[in-house]
C-alpha positions as CSV (number, residue, x, y, z in Angstrom):
1,X,0.0,0.0,0.0
2,X,1.1,3.6,-0.6
3,X,0.3,6.6,1.5
4,X,1.0,10.3,0.8
5,X,2.0,12.9,3.4
6,X,3.5,16.3,3.2
7,X,6.1,15.7,5.8
8,X,7.4,12.3,7.1
9,X,9.5,12.3,10.3
10,X,11.6,9.2,10.9
11,X,12.1,8.8,14.6
12,X,9.9,9.6,17.6
13,X,12.6,10.6,20.1
14,X,13.3,14.2,21.3
15,X,14.5,15.3,17.9
16,X,11.5,13.9,16.0
17,X,9.0,15.3,18.5
18,X,10.4,18.8,18.3
19,X,10.6,18.7,14.5
20,X,7.0,17.5,14.2
21,X,5.7,20.3,16.4
22,X,7.7,22.9,14.6
23,X,6.5,21.6,11.2
24,X,2.9,21.8,12.4
25,X,3.4,25.4,13.7
26,X,4.9,26.4,10.3
27,X,2.4,24.6,8.1
28,X,-0.9,24.2,10.1
29,X,-2.7,22.4,7.3
30,X,0.1,20.0,6.3
31,X,-0.3,16.2,6.6
32,X,2.4,15.1,9.0
33,X,3.4,11.5,9.8
34,X,5.9,10.3,12.4
35,X,7.4,6.8,12.1
36,X,8.8,5.2,15.3
37,X,10.2,1.7,15.6
38,X,9.6,1.4,19.4
39,X,6.1,0.8,20.8
40,X,6.2,4.2,22.6
41,X,7.4,7.7,21.7
42,X,10.2,9.5,23.6
43,X,13.3,7.6,22.5
44,X,16.1,7.4,25.1
45,X,14.3,9.8,27.4
46,X,12.0,7.0,28.5
47,X,14.8,5.5,30.6
48,X,16.5,8.7,31.7
49,X,14.7,9.0,35.1
50,X,17.2,11.4,36.5
51,X,16.6,15.2,36.4
52,X,18.5,17.9,34.7
53,X,16.4,18.1,31.5
54,X,14.6,21.2,30.3
55,X,16.6,23.9,32.1
56,X,17.2,25.8,28.9
57,X,14.1,24.8,26.9
58,X,11.4,25.0,29.6
59,X,13.2,26.9,32.3
60,X,12.5,24.0,34.6
61,X,14.4,20.9,35.8
62,X,12.6,17.8,34.6
63,X,13.3,14.1,34.3
64,X,13.6,12.5,30.9
65,X,10.1,11.0,30.8
66,X,8.6,14.4,32.0
67,X,10.5,16.2,29.3
68,X,9.3,13.8,26.6
69,X,5.7,13.8,27.8
70,X,5.4,17.6,27.4
71,X,6.2,17.1,23.7
72,X,4.0,14.0,23.4
73,X,1.0,15.9,24.9
74,X,1.5,18.7,22.4
75,X,1.9,16.2,19.5
76,X,-1.5,14.7,20.4
77,X,-3.1,18.1,20.6
78,X,-1.7,19.0,17.2
79,X,-3.3,15.9,15.7
80,X,0.0,14.6,14.2
81,X,-0.4,11.1,13.0
82,X,2.0,8.6,14.6
83,X,2.9,5.0,13.5
84,X,4.7,3.2,16.3
85,X,6.2,-0.3,16.0
86,X,7.3,0.7,12.5
87,X,10.7,0.0,11.1
88,X,11.9,2.1,8.2
89,X,13.8,0.1,5.6
90,X,15.0,2.8,3.3
91,X,14.1,6.0,1.5
92,X,14.9,7.4,-1.9
93,X,15.8,10.7,-3.5
94,X,12.2,10.8,-4.7
95,X,11.3,10.8,-1.0
96,X,9.6,7.5,-1.0
97,X,9.9,5.8,2.4
98,X,9.7,2.0,2.6
99,X,8.7,0.6,6.0
100,X,7.3,-2.4,7.8
101,X,4.5,-1.5,10.2
102,X,3.1,-4.0,12.7
103,X,-0.5,-2.7,12.1
104,X,-0.2,-2.3,8.3
105,X,2.5,-4.7,7.0
106,X,4.9,-3.5,4.3
107,X,4.0,0.0,3.0
108,X,5.4,2.8,1.0
109,X,5.0,6.4,2.0
110,X,5.4,9.2,-0.5
111,X,6.6,12.3,1.3
112,X,6.9,15.9,0.3
113,X,9.8,16.3,2.7
114,X,11.6,14.0,5.1
115,X,13.1,14.7,8.5
116,X,15.7,12.2,9.7
117,X,15.7,12.0,13.5
118,X,16.8,8.4,14.3
119,X,19.1,9.3,17.2
120,X,22.3,7.4,17.9
121,X,23.6,4.1,19.4
122,X,26.4,3.1,21.7
123,X,29.7,1.7,20.9
124,X,30.1,-1.9,22.1
125,X,33.0,-4.1,23.2
126,X,33.4,-5.2,19.6
127,X,34.4,-1.7,18.6
128,X,37.1,-1.6,21.3
129,X,38.9,-4.9,20.8
130,X,39.4,-5.5,24.5
131,X,41.4,-8.8,25.0
132,X,40.0,-11.5,27.2
133,X,37.2,-13.9,27.5
134,X,33.5,-13.3,26.6
135,X,31.6,-13.8,29.8
136,X,28.2,-12.4,30.8
137,X,28.2,-9.2,32.7
138,X,29.5,-6.8,30.0
139,X,26.9,-4.1,29.1
140,X,26.8,-0.8,27.4
141,X,25.9,1.9,30.0
142,X,22.6,2.6,28.1
143,X,21.6,-1.1,28.2
144,X,22.3,-1.2,31.9
145,X,20.2,2.0,32.3
146,X,17.3,0.4,30.6
147,X,17.6,-2.8,32.6
148,X,17.7,-0.9,35.8
149,X,15.2,1.9,35.2
150,X,12.6,0.2,33.0
151,X,12.9,-3.5,33.4
152,X,13.7,-3.4,37.2
153,X,16.9,-5.5,37.1
154,X,20.2,-4.6,38.8
155,X,22.9,-5.6,36.2
156,X,25.5,-6.3,38.9
157,X,26.8,-5.6,42.4
158,X,30.6,-4.9,41.8
159,X,31.0,-2.6,38.9
160,X,33.9,-1.1,36.8
161,X,32.9,1.5,34.2
162,X,35.1,2.1,31.1
163,X,34.6,5.6,29.7
164,X,33.4,8.8,31.2
165,X,30.6,9.7,28.9
166,X,27.5,11.2,30.4
167,X,25.5,7.9,30.5
168,X,28.4,6.2,32.2
169,X,28.7,8.9,34.8
170,X,25.0,8.9,35.5
171,X,25.0,5.1,35.7
172,X,27.9,5.2,38.2
173,X,25.6,7.2,40.5
174,X,22.5,5.1,39.7
175,X,24.2,1.8,40.4
176,X,25.6,3.2,43.7
177,X,22.2,4.4,44.8
178,X,20.8,0.9,44.0
179,X,23.3,-0.7,46.3
180,X,26.0,-1.7,43.9
181,X,29.7,-0.9,44.5
182,X,31.2,1.1,41.7
183,X,34.9,0.5,42.1
184,X,36.3,2.7,39.3
185,X,35.5,4.8,36.3
186,X,38.5,4.5,33.8
187,X,38.9,7.0,31.0
188,X,41.5,6.5,28.3
189,X,41.7,10.2,27.5
190,X,43.3,12.9,29.8
191,X,39.9,14.5,30.1
192,X,36.3,13.4,30.5
193,X,33.9,13.2,27.5
194,X,31.0,14.0,29.8
195,X,29.7,17.3,31.3
196,X,31.6,18.6,34.2
197,X,28.4,18.9,36.3
198,X,27.9,15.1,35.9
199,X,31.5,14.4,37.1
200,X,30.7,16.5,40.2
201,X,27.2,15.3,40.9
202,X,27.7,11.6,40.0
203,X,31.3,10.8,40.9
204,X,32.6,13.3,43.4
205,X,29.4,13.5,45.4
206,X,29.4,9.7,45.7
207,X,33.1,9.1,46.3
208,X,33.5,7.1,43.1
209,X,37.1,7.2,41.8
210,X,37.9,8.4,38.3
211,X,41.2,7.6,36.6
212,X,42.3,9.5,33.5
213,X,44.7,7.9,31.0
214,X,43.6,4.4,32.0
215,X,41.8,1.7,30.1
216,X,40.7,-1.9,30.5
217,X,43.3,-4.2,28.9
218,X,41.8,-7.6,29.8
219,X,38.5,-9.1,30.9
220,X,38.5,-12.2,33.2
221,X,35.9,-14.8,33.8
222,X,34.2,-17.7,32.0
223,X,30.4,-17.8,32.7
224,X,30.4,-14.4,34.4
225,X,32.9,-11.5,34.7
226,X,35.2,-12.1,37.7
227,X,37.4,-9.0,37.2
228,X,39.2,-6.7,34.8
229,X,42.7,-5.6,34.3
230,X,43.1,-1.8,34.1
231,X,46.3,-0.2,32.8
232,X,47.7,3.3,32.5
233,X,48.2,4.5,28.9
234,X,50.7,6.8,27.3
235,X,48.9,10.2,26.8
236,X,50.5,10.6,23.4
237,X,50.0,7.2,21.9
238,X,47.1,5.9,24.2
239,X,48.9,2.5,24.3
240,X,49.0,0.6,27.6
241,X,52.2,1.1,29.6
242,X,53.8,-2.2,30.7
243,X,54.0,-2.6,34.5
244,X,51.0,-0.5,35.3
245,X,48.5,-3.3,35.2
246,X,46.0,-3.4,38.2
247,X,43.4,-6.1,38.7
248,X,39.9,-5.0,39.9
249,X,37.5,-7.7,41.1
250,X,34.0,-7.1,39.7
251,X,31.0,-9.0,38.2
252,X,30.0,-6.2,35.8
253,X,31.8,-4.1,33.2
254,X,29.8,-1.1,31.8
255,X,31.0,0.6,28.6
256,X,30.5,4.3,28.1
257,X,32.8,4.8,25.2
258,X,31.0,7.0,22.8
259,X,27.9,7.3,20.7
260,X,27.4,6.7,16.9
261,X,24.7,8.5,14.9
262,X,22.2,5.9,13.6
263,X,22.8,6.6,9.9
264,X,22.5,3.3,8.0
265,X,19.4,4.7,6.2
266,X,21.2,8.0,5.4
267,X,24.2,6.3,3.9
268,X,22.0,3.8,2.0
269,X,20.2,6.7,0.4
270,X,23.4,8.2,-0.9
271,X,23.3,11.4,1.3
272,X,26.7,13.1,1.7
273,X,28.2,12.3,5.1
274,X,30.7,14.1,7.4
275,X,33.5,11.8,8.4
276,X,34.0,13.6,11.7
277,X,30.4,13.8,13.0
278,X,29.4,10.6,11.3
279,X,26.2,12.5,10.4
280,X,25.0,14.1,7.2
281,X,26.5,17.3,5.8
282,X,23.8,20.0,6.2
283,X,23.1,23.7,5.7
284,X,21.7,26.1,8.3
285,X,18.2,24.8,7.6
286,X,19.5,21.3,8.4
287,X,18.8,20.2,4.8
288,X,21.2,17.5,3.6
289,X,22.8,17.1,0.1
290,X,19.5,15.4,-0.9
291,X,17.0,18.1,-1.6
292,X,13.9,17.9,0.6
293,X,15.6,15.6,3.2
294,X,16.6,17.2,6.5
295,X,18.4,15.8,9.6
296,X,18.5,16.9,13.2
297,X,19.4,15.8,16.7
298,X,21.9,13.0,17.5
299,X,21.6,11.4,14.1
300,X,23.3,14.6,12.8
301,X,25.9,15.1,15.5
302,X,25.9,13.9,19.1
303,X,24.6,16.5,21.6
304,X,25.3,16.8,25.3
305,X,22.0,18.5,26.1
306,X,18.5,17.4,25.0
307,X,17.5,21.1,25.1
308,X,19.9,21.7,22.2
309,X,18.4,18.8,20.3
310,X,15.0,20.3,20.6
311,X,16.2,23.7,19.4
312,X,18.0,22.3,16.4
313,X,15.1,20.0,15.5
314,X,12.7,22.9,15.5
315,X,14.8,24.4,12.8
316,X,14.7,21.3,10.7
317,X,11.0,20.8,11.2
318,X,10.1,24.3,10.1
319,X,12.4,24.1,7.1
320,X,10.9,20.8,6.0
321,X,7.4,22.3,6.3
322,X,8.4,25.3,4.2
323,X,10.0,23.0,1.6
324,X,6.9,20.7,1.5
325,X,4.8,23.8,0.9
326,X,6.9,24.9,-2.0
327,X,9.3,27.4,-0.3
328,X,12.8,26.3,-1.3
329,X,15.9,28.0,0.0
330,X,18.1,29.2,-2.8
331,X,21.3,31.2,-3.1
332,X,25.1,31.1,-3.1
333,X,26.4,28.2,-0.9
334,X,29.4,28.9,1.3
335,X,31.4,26.3,3.2
336,X,32.1,26.2,6.9
337,X,35.5,24.9,7.7
338,X,37.0,23.7,11.1
339,X,40.7,23.9,11.8
340,X,43.4,24.6,14.4
341,X,41.8,23.0,17.5
342,X,38.2,22.9,16.3
343,X,37.2,19.3,15.5
344,X,34.0,20.1,13.6
345,X,31.6,22.9,13.0
346,X,27.9,22.7,12.1
347,X,26.2,23.6,9.8
348,X,28.9,22.7,7.3
349,X,27.3,24.9,4.6
350,X,25.5,28.2,4.6
351,X,23.0,29.2,1.9
352,X,23.4,33.0,1.4
353,X,20.3,35.2,1.4
354,X,19.2,35.6,5.0
355,X,20.2,38.7,7.0
356,X,19.3,37.3,10.4
357,X,21.3,35.5,13.1
358,X,22.9,32.2,12.6
359,X,23.9,29.7,15.3
360,X,27.0,27.7,14.7
361,X,27.7,24.7,16.9
362,X,31.2,23.2,17.3
363,X,33.4,21.0,19.4
364,X,37.1,21.3,20.1
365,X,39.5,18.3,19.7
366,X,41.2,18.5,23.1
367,X,41.1,20.4,26.4
368,X,42.3,24.0,26.1
369,X,42.8,26.7,28.7
370,X,42.2,30.4,27.8
371,X,41.6,29.8,24.1
372,X,40.1,32.4,21.8
373,X,37.4,31.2,19.3
374,X,37.6,33.0,16.0
375,X,35.4,32.9,12.9
376,X,37.1,34.3,9.8
377,X,35.6,35.1,6.4
378,X,38.7,35.7,4.3
379,X,40.7,38.2,6.2
380,X,37.7,39.6,8.0
381,X,37.0,38.5,11.6
382,X,33.3,37.9,12.0
383,X,33.4,36.6,15.6
384,X,36.0,36.4,18.4
385,X,35.5,35.3,22.0
386,X,37.9,34.2,24.7
387,X,37.0,31.3,27.1
388,X,38.6,30.1,30.3
389,X,38.4,26.4,29.3
390,X,37.0,24.3,26.5
391,X,36.8,20.5,26.4
392,X,35.5,18.0,23.8
393,X,32.8,16.9,26.1
394,X,30.9,20.2,25.9
395,X,29.4,21.4,22.7
396,X,29.9,25.1,22.1
397,X,27.6,27.6,20.3
398,X,28.2,31.0,18.8
399,X,25.8,33.4,17.0
400,X,26.9,35.1,13.8
401,X,25.4,37.9,11.8
402,X,24.5,36.1,8.6
403,X,24.5,39.3,6.6
404,X,28.2,39.6,7.1
405,X,29.0,36.3,5.5
406,X,30.2,36.9,2.0
407,X,32.3,33.8,1.4
408,X,33.5,30.6,3.0
409,X,34.1,30.9,6.7
410,X,36.6,29.2,9.0
411,X,36.1,28.4,12.7
412,X,39.4,28.1,14.6
413,X,41.1,28.5,17.9
414,X,43.8,31.0,18.7
415,X,45.6,29.0,21.3
């Protein structure tokens, strides 16, 4: 069967929800469809029962489910159609979406515009090549979070966590509060990949040790994990240093070693990708290289705050609605380049024509003290700001005057 909608949003997490509401606000009469593979909307927020969400977007401190429910309630009021338990198989440049739906079987949906909001997934042990046996008791931090917060199971009682990503930091606290003993958080880098507030609230406040420049070099145990070997690594090469091995007895190893945008659909459709973000290359409207296809949220680049996901997705949803209604952005396209300490900047392209403000997001490639962020357009300095400290774990934002952009721009650090 074939269905027709003006806007199809793939993904019902925080990005998809914000994009759908923004699309409805921009085009009140548009036919909008959201496709979600889970049985419920909300994405990862369903299992994030800790607070700290919504401080920027709502001006209130909410839990993940509370944050998601606010959008879900608005979605229902806006009469946006939702298909849950629906797996998208692929989409084409003609904006035909192939999917399998539990209630409808295999269907094709013809869209006027598509918004990609599939979120991200965690890196697993297979991506790390940790030597040792393959016993039970090794989980990604997000899997352990779901087991604990939704299924009601405590994954283990003696825990070592590899990686200091935000989910790992939060699970260190959660496992401690549930009665487990978190013996160590080991981080291979000389800095944390999580927010500083999570290091303080989750580790420091609960007396959980954190070791930088350390990693797990062996897993022990047959049926179940009995311990891990942790070694110090050389800060330059990140290779283990012989003689620094230390054994930690544990029954559980949690991995918090990075997130990967869920872009199999995007790559399969032939959309141009960014090798640094692992997401699509987009302009300021979040339109990809495939006309009429937009991307937002963690499928585009991994965010640290869900509030930023919502703000970015509102941009994509509004732009998709305008496109579906026949309003296409046109103009000279300028490149946004990252160099000299800036790992990536987004959007990667700017379509000239607007005279308003433009938010550019970026991350640095290491920890820096007292750097100056600069945006150059040729020899002209469009933006300059000094900061006390910048780390890869915190996404940065700057606002530019789009009317001043007359060519390719470069985002860099003056270190």
